[in-house]
N, C-alpha and C positions, 0 to 999 in steps of 0.2 A: 305323108309329108305334113309337117306342122304348119298351119295357116294362122297368121296373126292379123286380126281385123283392125281397122282404124279405131273402132270403138274401144277395143281392149288396150290399144296403145295409149289412147287418151286417158283411160281409167288408171293405167299404170303410172303415167306421168303425173296425174293428180295425186296419187298416193305418195310418190316420191317427194312432191312439193310439200305435202302436208307433213311428212316425216321430217323434211329439212327445216320446217318452221319450228320444230321442237328443239333443234340444236342451237347452242349459243352462236354468237356472231363469228367466232373463229372456226366453227365447224366441228369442234370437239364434242364428245358426248357430255350431256348434262351431269353434274356431280350428283351422287346419291344423296337423298335427303334424310335417310335414316342411318345413323352410324351403327356398326356392329355392336352387339350386346357385350361380347367379350367374356361371358361367364358360362359355365356348364349348368345343366339342370340338376335338380336334386337326384342323388343316386340311390334309388331303392327299387326293388322288384319283388313281387309277391306271387307265390304259387301254393298249391294244396298238396298235402300228403294225406290222403284219406280225408278225415275231417279236420286235421291239423292245418293251420295256416302258417306258412313260412315266409318271413320277410328277410330278404338279403339287403343289407344297408352297407354300401361300400365305405371303407375307411380311406379310400384313395389309392395312390400308387407311389412307389419309390423308384425313380429313374436314376441309375448310377452307372458309372464305368465299373464293370465287374473286376474284382481284384484277382491277382494271381492266386491260383489254387481254389478259385470259386468252385470248380469241379476238380476234385483232388486227383482223379485218375485219368484226366483228359487234358490235352494241350489247349492253349488259348485258341488256336486255329480250329481245332475240332469243336470247341464250344461255340465259336462264332458260326461255324457251318451248321451245327445243330439248331441253334437259335434261328438262323436265317431260314432253314428248311421248315421250321414250325411257324414262320411268320411272327416271331416273338421278339424281334430285335429292332429297336428304334434307330440304331446306327451301329456300325462296327464297334466291338468291345463294350457295348452298352446293353443293359438289361432294364426292363420295366416290370417290377414285381408288384402286383395288385394285392389288396387286402380286402377280404369279404366276410366279415362277421355276419351272423344271422340272429333273428328272433323267431321264436316258435310260440304260437298261441294255441294251446291245446283245448281251449274252452274253459278249463278250470284253472290253468296256470299260464302265466306269461313268462317265457324263459329266453334268456340270451345265451348263445354259445360263442365264447371268445369275444374280445372287446376292442381289438384294434390297437393302434399305436398311441392313443391318448389325445385328449383335447389340447394339451400343451404343445403337441407336435404340429398342430394346425398352423400356428404362427411361425414356428421354426422352419416349416417347409413352404411357407407362403400359400397355404391351402391345398397343397398337393396331397397331403395325408393328414390323419387326425380328423377325418370327416365323419366318423361313425355316429357320434351322438347327434350331430346336426342332421344327418340323413335319416337317423332313426326317428327324430322328432318330425321331420318332413313327411315321413311315412304314416304319421298319426299315432306313433307309439311314444308314451311318456315313460322315461326312464324311472320315474318315481313309482310307477305302477308295476315294475318288473318284480316278479316273485323270486326268481332263481337265476343265478348266473353260473353257467357250467364252463370251467376252464379246461382246455385240453392239455396244455403244458405251459411252462413258465417263461417262454421267450417274450421279450417286451412287446412285440406286435400282437400278442394275444392277451396280455394282462394289463398293459398300461392304461387302457380305457376303463379300468376299474376305478380310476381316480379322475376327478375334475382337474382343470388346469391349476387350481390352487391346492391340490393334494387332499381334497375331501372325497368321501365316498360318492361315486357317480350314480350308484344304484342304492338309494338310501335304505330301502326296506328289504332288499334281496338277500337271500341266503347264498353264500358263495361256495360252490362245490369245486373241489380241487382233487386231482388224482393222488391217492394216498402215497404211491411210490415216488411221485414227483415231489410232494411235500417233504417226505422223509429225506430225500437226497439233497434238495436245495436248501433246506433249513438245518442241515448238519454242518456244524462248524468245522469238523474234521475234513469233510469233503471240500468245503470252501478253501481250507488251507492247502489242499493238494493242487489247486489250480495254478498253472504256470502261464497260460496265455492271457493277454489283456482282454480278449473277447469273452472268455469264460469267467474271468474275474468280474467283468461287467454284468454278465447274466446273473451271477450269484448276488451281486450288490443290488442290482435293480429289483430282483425278486423280493429281497428283504425290504427295500425301500417301499415297494407297493404294499406288501402285506403288513408291514409295520404300521403304515398309515391307516390300515383297516383294523388295527389292534389284533392282527392275526386271527380274526374271527372268521374261520373257514370251517367247512365240513369236508373232511377227506372221504373219497369214495373209491371203491375197488372196481376193477374191470369185470364185465360179465353180469352187471346188475342193472335193473331198471332204476335209474336214479331220478327220474321225473316221469310224469305220465307219458307213456309211449316213447321214451328216450332211454336207450340202453348203452352203457359204456362198453368199449371194445379195446382190449389191450393192443397197442400198436407201438411197442417200444423200439428204440433205435435212434430216432431223431433226438430224443432225450430219454433218460432212464425210466421216466414214468409217463411217457406220451400216451394219451388215450384218444381214440376216435369215438364216434357215436352214431348209432342207428336210430333214425326217427321212423316210427311205424304207426300206421293207423289203418285198420281194416286190412285190405290186401296190398296197400301201398307202403313202400319203404324208400328211404334215401340214406346213403352213407355219408355222414359229415366227417371228412377225412382229416381235418386240420392239416398237419404237415407230413402226412405219409409221402406225398410228393410236394415239391415246390411248384414252379410253373409247369405247364403241360409238357415242356421239353423233357422233363424227368419221367413223364408217363411214356413217352415214345422211346426213351433211353433209360430203362429202369436200373441198368447197371452203373449209371453215373453216380458218383459219390459227392454229394453236396457238402461244401465246407461247414455248413451249420449242423450236419448230422454228427452227434457225439460218437456214436458207434456206427460207422459207415456200413459195415458188413451186416449188422443186425437190421439197420434201416433198409438195406436192399432186400434182405429176406422178407421183412414185413411188407415192403412195397409189392413184391411179386406175389406173396400170399394174398394180400388184400385185392390186388387187381385181377388175379386169377378168379377170385370169388365174385368180384363185380361183373366180370365178363361172363362167367358161367351163369350167374343168377340174373343177369340183365338188370342189375340194380343201379339206379342213378347215383352219381356221386356229386356232393357239394364240395368244391375245392377251394380252400381258403385263399390260395394264390393263383387260382384260375382267372381268366378274363371275366369281368362282370357280365352277367349276374352269377357266373361261376358254377353253373349246373350242367352236368354232362352225362352222356352215355359212354360206356367203355367197351371196346372190342379188342380181342387179342390179335396180334400180328406175328409175322415170322421173327421179328427182332424185339418185340416188346408189346406195347399196347397203343391204341389210338383213341383219343377223345373226340367225341362229336358233341358240340355244344347244343343244349336243348333250345329249340326255337322259342323266341319271345312270344308270349301269348297275351293278347289284349284283354282277356277275361280270365277269371279264376275258374 
């Protein structure tokens, strides 16, 4: 049986009286003295691949109502269900697509792989995207010191960050490496003339806008080559005609930098889904399955451009596709 002494009752009464003294005269809780900050912290994360140091610097996120045909071979209800099952849906009919470019310090070279949506997009989106250069600087990396920029393909969220907001080169001394097949296709006037959709016309036009501002000073590269110290290009066509991914390797460590082999992880779990941005959907699906079979078999980590920040994951095969397990945050390198 619980026994309450007179002494404990008096002590409790005194505590209540003291607490009451802290309340305003009307008995309501006191107002907070410190207002909310209202801004997010700088978005960068660092990890090691052997002796190479990788810095993920988020470019932000695009939150939109997904258009009809976002997944060409699935209904809107099926897409909603898939997004909800993967906990990747901010609201029905909505998607949130992150952007995660990286920098690689090999010791001898400072290399950026893809560049985000561009500094001009920061103001357009009220800071939701276009964050890459700000976060890169916050991480301690000076864009002026970057030796090489490697581009995976020519969609705007991968190349627009090559330019500053006033259309000047964002990486003043860097050599710009581009996939040879991608360059050949998107710089071909005849190919541009064949385009019928507004989206594809825009992709061609934007690629020329960006590379013309750079004086078309680029170095094309082929797949299957070491194009920078410890970084090998990998053919991953389908999303675009010249799409390349990259393997960073140092010692016994490797990570697969996939670019857009998949978009959000819902396409990892559903590899047969055909994204509206894939130019050749069947080839993109074949590439996706080939790459993810390899990742699961070799237990190789993947850096996903459109994965949730910091966008690094392990992959396992399932009965219906694949499953991503995000790598736990580490407080040390």
